C-alpha positions as CSV (number, residue, x, y, z in Angstrom):
1,X,0.0,0.0,0.0
2,X,1.5,3.4,-1.0
3,X,1.5,6.6,1.0
4,X,-1.1,8.3,-1.3
5,X,-3.6,5.4,-0.8
6,X,-3.1,5.5,2.9
7,X,-3.7,9.3,3.0
8,X,-6.8,9.0,0.8
9,X,-8.3,6.2,2.8
10,X,-7.7,8.1,6.0
11,X,-9.3,11.3,4.5
12,X,-12.3,9.4,3.2
13,X,-12.9,7.8,6.6
14,X,-12.4,10.7,8.9
15,X,-10.5,13.5,7.0
16,X,-7.6,13.3,9.4
17,X,-4.7,13.6,7.0
18,X,-3.5,16.6,5.1
19,X,-1.9,16.8,1.7
20,X,1.6,17.0,3.1
21,X,1.1,14.2,5.7
22,X,2.7,16.5,8.2
23,X,1.5,16.9,11.8
24,X,1.5,20.1,13.7
25,X,1.8,20.8,17.3
26,X,-0.6,18.8,19.4
27,X,-1.1,16.3,16.7
28,X,-1.1,12.5,16.9
29,X,0.6,9.6,15.1
30,X,-1.1,6.4,14.1
31,X,0.8,3.3,12.8
32,X,-0.7,1.6,9.8
33,X,-1.0,-2.1,10.5
34,X,-0.5,-3.1,6.8
35,X,2.7,-1.1,6.1
36,X,5.5,0.8,7.6
37,X,3.9,4.2,6.7
38,X,2.6,6.6,9.4
39,X,-0.5,8.7,9.2
40,X,0.2,12.0,11.0
41,X,-2.6,14.2,12.2
42,X,-2.9,17.7,13.3
43,X,-5.6,19.8,14.8
44,X,-5.1,22.3,12.0
45,X,-5.3,19.7,9.2
46,X,-8.9,20.5,8.2
47,X,-7.9,23.4,5.9
48,X,-5.9,21.2,3.5
49,X,-7.8,17.9,3.9
50,X,-9.6,16.0,1.2
51,X,-13.3,15.5,1.6
52,X,-14.4,11.9,1.8
53,X,-17.1,10.2,-0.2
54,X,-19.8,11.2,2.2
55,X,-18.8,14.9,1.9
56,X,-17.4,15.1,5.4
57,X,-14.4,17.3,6.2
58,X,-12.0,17.7,9.0
59,X,-13.4,21.1,10.1
60,X,-15.0,19.4,13.1
61,X,-11.6,18.1,14.3
62,X,-9.9,21.4,15.0
63,X,-9.6,20.4,18.7
64,X,-8.1,17.0,17.9
65,X,-9.8,13.6,18.4
66,X,-9.4,13.5,22.2
67,X,-6.2,11.6,22.7
68,X,-4.8,14.4,24.9
69,X,-7.7,13.9,27.3
70,X,-6.4,10.4,28.3
71,X,-4.5,11.7,31.3
72,X,-7.7,13.4,32.5
73,X,-9.6,10.1,32.2
74,X,-6.8,8.3,34.0
75,X,-6.9,10.9,36.7
76,X,-10.7,10.4,37.2
77,X,-10.2,6.6,37.4
78,X,-7.4,6.8,39.9
79,X,-9.2,9.4,42.0
80,X,-12.3,7.3,42.1
81,X,-10.5,4.1,42.9
82,X,-7.8,5.4,45.3
83,X,-4.7,3.4,46.0
84,X,-3.1,1.1,48.6
85,X,0.2,2.0,50.2
86,X,2.0,-0.2,52.7
87,X,5.0,1.0,54.7
88,X,7.0,-1.1,57.1
89,X,9.1,0.2,59.9
90,X,12.0,-2.0,61.2
91,X,14.4,-1.2,64.0
92,X,15.1,-1.7,67.7
93,X,12.6,-0.8,70.3
94,X,12.8,2.7,71.7
95,X,14.4,4.1,68.6
96,X,11.4,6.3,67.6
97,X,9.5,4.3,65.0
98,X,6.0,4.9,66.5
99,X,6.7,8.6,67.1
100,X,7.9,9.0,63.5
101,X,4.8,7.3,62.0
102,X,2.5,9.4,64.1
103,X,4.5,12.6,63.2
104,X,4.5,11.7,59.5
105,X,0.8,11.3,59.1
106,X,-0.1,13.9,61.8
107,X,-2.3,11.4,63.7
108,X,-1.9,8.7,66.2
109,X,-1.9,5.7,63.9
110,X,0.1,3.5,66.3
111,X,-0.6,3.7,70.0
112,X,2.6,3.7,72.1
113,X,3.2,0.7,74.4
114,X,3.0,1.2,78.1
115,X,5.8,0.1,80.4
116,X,4.2,-3.2,81.5
117,X,3.6,-4.2,77.9
118,X,7.3,-3.4,77.0
119,X,8.6,-5.5,79.9
120,X,6.3,-8.4,79.0
121,X,7.4,-8.1,75.4
122,X,11.1,-8.3,76.4
123,X,10.4,-11.7,78.0
124,X,8.8,-13.1,74.8
125,X,12.0,-13.1,72.8
126,X,10.1,-13.1,69.5
127,X,9.7,-10.6,66.7
128,X,6.0,-9.8,66.1
129,X,4.3,-8.3,63.0
130,X,1.7,-5.8,63.9
131,X,-0.4,-4.2,61.1
132,X,-2.1,-0.9,61.6
133,X,-4.7,0.2,58.9
134,X,-6.1,3.6,58.2
135,X,-7.7,5.5,55.3
136,X,-6.3,8.9,54.5
137,X,-8.2,11.5,52.4
138,X,-6.9,14.7,50.8
139,X,-8.8,16.6,48.2
140,X,-11.2,13.8,47.4
141,X,-8.3,11.3,46.9
142,X,-8.3,8.3,49.2
143,X,-5.2,6.2,50.3
144,X,-5.7,2.9,52.1
145,X,-2.6,3.0,54.3
146,X,-1.1,0.0,56.0
147,X,1.7,0.5,58.5
148,X,3.5,-2.7,59.5
149,X,5.4,-2.5,62.8
150,X,8.0,-5.1,64.0
151,X,8.3,-5.0,67.8
152,X,11.0,-7.2,69.2
153,X,13.4,-6.7,66.3
154,X,17.1,-6.7,67.6
155,X,16.1,-6.4,71.3
156,X,17.8,-9.6,72.6
157,X,21.3,-10.8,73.3
158,X,21.1,-13.4,70.5
159,X,19.7,-11.6,67.5
160,X,20.7,-14.2,64.9
161,X,18.0,-14.5,62.1
162,X,15.8,-12.0,63.9
163,X,15.0,-10.5,60.5
164,X,13.5,-13.8,59.2
165,X,9.9,-12.9,60.4
166,X,10.3,-9.6,58.4
167,X,11.4,-11.4,55.3
168,X,8.7,-14.1,55.7
169,X,6.0,-11.4,55.9
170,X,7.2,-9.6,52.8
171,X,7.4,-12.8,50.8
172,X,4.0,-14.0,52.2
173,X,2.4,-10.9,50.9
174,X,3.9,-11.5,47.4
175,X,2.6,-15.1,47.7
176,X,-0.9,-14.1,48.7
177,X,-1.0,-11.6,45.8
178,X,0.3,-14.2,43.4
179,X,-2.4,-16.7,44.5
180,X,-5.1,-14.1,44.0
181,X,-3.8,-13.3,40.5
182,X,-4.2,-17.0,39.6
183,X,-7.9,-17.0,40.6
184,X,-10.7,-16.9,38.0
185,X,-12.3,-13.8,39.7
186,X,-9.8,-11.1,40.5
187,X,-12.1,-8.2,41.2
188,X,-11.5,-7.8,44.9
189,X,-7.8,-8.4,45.2
190,X,-6.3,-7.6,48.6
191,X,-2.9,-5.9,48.1
192,X,-0.7,-5.9,51.2
193,X,2.6,-5.9,49.5
194,X,5.2,-3.8,51.2
195,X,6.0,-0.7,49.1
196,X,8.6,0.8,51.4
197,X,10.6,-0.4,54.3
198,X,12.1,2.2,56.6
199,X,15.1,0.7,58.4
200,X,15.9,2.7,61.6
201,X,19.6,3.0,62.5
202,X,20.5,3.8,66.0
203,X,22.8,6.9,66.1
204,X,25.6,5.4,68.2
205,X,28.8,3.6,67.3
206,X,30.9,4.3,64.3
207,X,28.8,2.8,61.6
208,X,26.3,0.0,60.9
209,X,26.3,-3.0,63.2
210,X,26.7,-6.5,61.7
211,X,23.0,-7.1,62.5
212,X,22.1,-4.0,60.5
213,X,24.2,-5.1,57.5
214,X,22.7,-8.6,57.3
215,X,19.1,-7.4,57.9
216,X,19.3,-4.6,55.4
217,X,20.9,-6.8,52.8
218,X,18.1,-9.4,53.1
219,X,15.3,-6.8,53.2
220,X,16.7,-4.6,50.3
221,X,16.7,-7.6,48.0
222,X,12.9,-8.0,48.4
223,X,11.4,-4.5,48.7
224,X,12.2,-0.8,48.6
225,X,14.6,-0.2,51.5
226,X,15.0,3.3,52.8
227,X,17.7,3.8,55.6
228,X,16.9,6.2,58.3
229,X,19.1,7.6,61.1
230,X,16.8,7.9,64.1
231,X,17.1,10.5,66.8
232,X,19.6,12.5,64.8
233,X,19.3,15.4,67.3
234,X,21.6,13.5,69.6
235,X,24.5,14.1,67.2
236,X,26.3,17.3,66.4
237,X,26.0,18.5,62.7
238,X,29.6,17.4,62.1
239,X,29.2,14.0,63.8
240,X,26.0,13.5,61.8
241,X,27.6,14.3,58.5
242,X,30.5,11.8,59.2
243,X,28.1,9.2,60.5
244,X,26.1,9.5,57.3
245,X,29.2,9.1,55.2
246,X,30.3,6.0,57.0
247,X,26.9,4.4,56.8
248,X,26.8,5.0,53.0
249,X,30.3,3.6,52.6
250,X,29.2,0.4,54.3
251,X,26.1,0.2,52.2
252,X,28.1,0.6,49.0
253,X,30.8,-1.8,50.2
254,X,28.3,-4.5,51.2
255,X,26.2,-4.1,48.0
256,X,23.1,-3.4,50.0
257,X,20.3,-2.5,47.7
258,X,18.4,0.7,48.8
259,X,15.7,2.6,47.0
260,X,17.0,5.5,44.8
261,X,14.7,7.8,42.9
262,X,15.2,7.7,39.1
263,X,17.4,10.2,37.4
264,X,16.4,10.7,33.7
265,X,18.5,13.7,32.7
266,X,21.0,16.2,34.1
267,X,18.9,19.3,33.6
268,X,15.4,18.0,34.4
269,X,14.0,19.7,37.6
270,X,12.7,16.4,38.8
271,X,16.1,14.7,38.4
272,X,17.7,17.6,40.2
273,X,15.4,17.1,43.2
274,X,15.9,13.3,43.0
275,X,19.7,13.9,43.1
276,X,19.2,16.0,46.2
277,X,17.2,13.2,47.8
278,X,19.9,10.7,47.0
279,X,22.6,13.0,48.5
280,X,20.6,13.2,51.7
281,X,20.5,9.5,52.3
282,X,20.4,8.0,54.8
283,X,17.8,10.4,56.1
284,X,18.4,11.9,59.5
285,X,15.1,12.5,61.3
286,X,13.7,13.9,64.4
287,X,10.3,12.6,65.7
288,X,7.9,14.6,67.9
289,X,4.1,14.9,68.0
290,X,4.2,17.8,70.5
291,X,4.2,21.5,69.5
292,X,6.7,23.6,71.4
293,X,7.3,27.3,71.3
294,X,10.3,28.8,69.5
295,X,12.3,31.9,70.6
296,X,10.6,33.9,67.8
297,X,7.1,33.1,69.0
298,X,6.2,30.3,66.6
299,X,4.8,26.9,67.7
300,X,6.3,24.0,65.8
301,X,6.7,20.3,66.3
302,X,10.0,19.6,67.8
303,X,12.0,19.1,71.0
304,X,13.2,21.6,73.5
305,X,16.9,21.6,74.6
306,X,18.9,24.0,76.7
307,X,20.6,25.3,73.5
308,X,17.3,25.8,71.7
309,X,14.5,24.0,69.8
310,X,15.1,21.1,67.3
311,X,12.4,21.5,64.7
312,X,11.0,18.5,63.0
313,X,10.2,20.3,59.7
314,X,13.3,22.3,59.5
315,X,15.8,21.3,56.8
316,X,18.6,22.8,58.9
317,X,17.8,20.4,61.7
318,X,16.9,17.1,60.0
319,X,15.7,15.5,56.8
320,X,12.1,14.9,57.8
321,X,10.6,17.0,55.1
322,X,12.7,15.3,52.4
323,X,11.7,11.8,53.6
324,X,8.0,12.9,53.8
325,X,8.2,14.3,50.3
326,X,9.8,11.0,49.1
327,X,7.2,8.8,50.7
328,X,4.0,10.8,50.0
329,X,4.3,13.9,47.8
330,X,6.7,13.0,44.9
331,X,7.6,9.3,44.9
332,X,4.7,7.3,46.3
333,X,3.7,6.2,42.8
334,X,7.3,5.2,41.9
335,X,7.5,3.2,45.1
336,X,4.3,1.3,44.2
337,X,5.5,0.9,40.6
338,X,8.9,-0.4,41.6
339,X,7.3,-2.9,43.9
340,X,5.1,-4.1,41.2
341,X,7.6,-4.2,38.3
342,X,10.8,-5.1,40.0
343,X,10.4,-6.8,43.4
344,X,7.1,-8.6,42.9
345,X,7.9,-9.5,39.3
346,X,11.2,-11.0,40.4
347,X,9.4,-13.1,43.1
348,X,6.7,-14.1,40.6
349,X,9.1,-15.2,37.9
350,X,11.2,-17.2,40.4
351,X,8.2,-19.0,41.8
352,X,6.7,-19.8,38.4
353,X,10.0,-21.2,37.2
354,X,10.4,-23.5,40.3
355,X,6.9,-24.8,40.8
356,X,3.8,-25.8,38.8
357,X,0.7,-23.7,38.4
358,X,-1.5,-23.7,41.5
359,X,1.1,-25.6,43.5
360,X,1.6,-24.2,47.1
361,X,4.8,-22.6,48.0
362,X,7.3,-24.8,49.8
363,X,7.7,-23.6,53.3
364,X,11.2,-22.7,54.5
365,X,12.8,-24.6,57.3
366,X,15.4,-22.0,58.2
367,X,13.1,-19.8,60.2
368,X,14.7,-19.2,63.5
369,X,11.3,-19.0,65.3
370,X,10.3,-22.4,63.9
371,X,13.7,-23.8,64.7
372,X,13.5,-22.7,68.3
373,X,10.0,-24.1,68.6
374,X,11.1,-27.4,67.0
375,X,14.1,-27.5,69.4
376,X,11.9,-26.8,72.4
377,X,9.4,-29.5,71.3
378,X,12.3,-32.0,70.8
379,X,13.7,-31.1,74.2
380,X,10.3,-31.5,75.9
381,X,9.7,-34.8,74.1
382,X,13.1,-36.1,75.2
383,X,12.5,-35.0,78.8
384,X,9.1,-36.6,78.7
385,X,10.5,-39.9,77.4
386,X,13.2,-39.8,80.1
387,X,10.6,-39.2,82.8
388,X,8.5,-42.1,81.5
389,X,11.5,-44.3,81.3
390,X,12.4,-43.4,84.9
391,X,8.9,-44.0,86.0
392,X,8.8,-47.5,84.3
393,X,12.2,-48.3,85.8
394,X,11.0,-47.4,89.3
395,X,7.9,-49.4,88.7
396,X,10.0,-52.4,87.5
397,X,12.1,-52.2,90.6
398,X,9.1,-52.1,92.8
399,X,7.7,-55.1,91.0
400,X,11.0,-57.0,91.3
401,X,11.1,-56.1,95.0
402,X,7.5,-57.3,95.5
403,X,8.3,-60.5,93.6
404,X,11.3,-61.2,95.8
405,X,9.2,-60.5,98.9
406,X,6.5,-62.9,97.7
407,X,9.1,-65.5,96.8
408,X,10.5,-65.3,100.3
409,X,7.1,-65.5,101.8
410,X,6.3,-68.5,99.6
411,X,9.6,-70.1,100.5
412,X,8.9,-69.6,104.2
413,X,5.4,-71.0,103.8
414,X,6.9,-73.9,101.9
415,X,9.4,-74.6,104.7
416,X,6.6,-74.4,107.3
417,X,4.6,-76.9,105.3
418,X,7.6,-79.2,104.9
419,X,8.3,-79.0,108.7
420,X,4.7,-79.9,109.4
421,X,4.8,-82.8,107.0
422,X,7.9,-84.1,108.8
423,X,6.2,-83.7,112.2
424,X,3.2,-85.6,110.9
425,X,5.4,-88.3,109.5
426,X,7.2,-88.7,112.8
427,X,3.9,-88.8,114.6
428,X,2.6,-91.5,112.3
429,X,5.8,-93.6,112.8
430,X,5.6,-93.2,116.5
431,X,2.0,-94.3,116.9
432,X,2.3,-98.2,116.5
433,X,5.2,-98.6,118.9
434,X,3.3,-96.7,121.5
435,X,0.3,-99.0,121.1
436,X,2.5,-102.2,121.5
437,X,4.0,-100.8,124.6
438,X,0.6,-100.3,126.2
439,X,-0.3,-104.0,125.6
């Protein structure tokens, strides 16, 4: 098919092509399925277009055919549907995870634990997974928020494999979503996949601890990991800068995968902001839900110190605003998309290569919690067997002692009977001689 025939057919159908086949600003481009030619359209093509067989012209298409309205349609759909966003917080107890979440969303999503609950939790020696759900609305747009807390992480003397419950939860959510995708009806899919994991680093020591390195490496391979330095107001600006550098040096040396915003070009304003966000990592944050007065009369969220006020939303004091912008304002969609197209797709492809359709996932046997429970059950079983063996042994000894006693009694009775038989025999022998003596 030649270019002229393509143009003529297009003009006869909708009068969308001009004589020069050139598109102006705001035009569109359609690919012909039967050839390599393109049909270019322009909102101003009506003046030079050829009328079709039905006498129609392109004068009614000065505003285009509506392709440019697609973003508006998508905006309406997304606004009506809303979205799900799941964020996980991982770190030691008392490091400020609850305060940060409540500060981030300006509401008490997570209720702080009282002292008795904290003491009882320290005796459990397990890592729990607590899910807090909420619905946020801003300008008619709804977000179904899921905040996953991990109390008990890194709180014990032996913290080997304490990150396994976190990894299991992340992979279980991928597995649940995969199973729902394989169902015939997928209208009401529940999406609890973790879109961002905030790993809280305690601001002491020289750099990351071995626990942090191993946990971050395992988590970063499965979801969007964002390192956070908690309670950064406990460090001086110089110490904080050096601590950040050492943390990033370890992250790069250990090949720990962390979330980085995309950089498309050098001069793009969005790329410039993304580069600033990358430079600020790991984010140094201050958490506070209380408003305090400042020397200039303002009331801000922060903490009062003898030297002044540490403001939560001041870029000079911490990176809270940068982290909030990353999570909510500028990169929430990218976090969701990265989870879908990178981490979940990797899990999905791995599972589909290693197992048949509809086959359940093979459970891991290297979970420390399950290992400990198995060891405890084995120990209890062994102790129970030993107790039963001791009980049977004691019972056997009692039976043997009773048998010996009965044998002795029987022997004594047998001796008595024998003695009586001898006496009877002697009496019988002595009876005739006594009778003859009497005669």
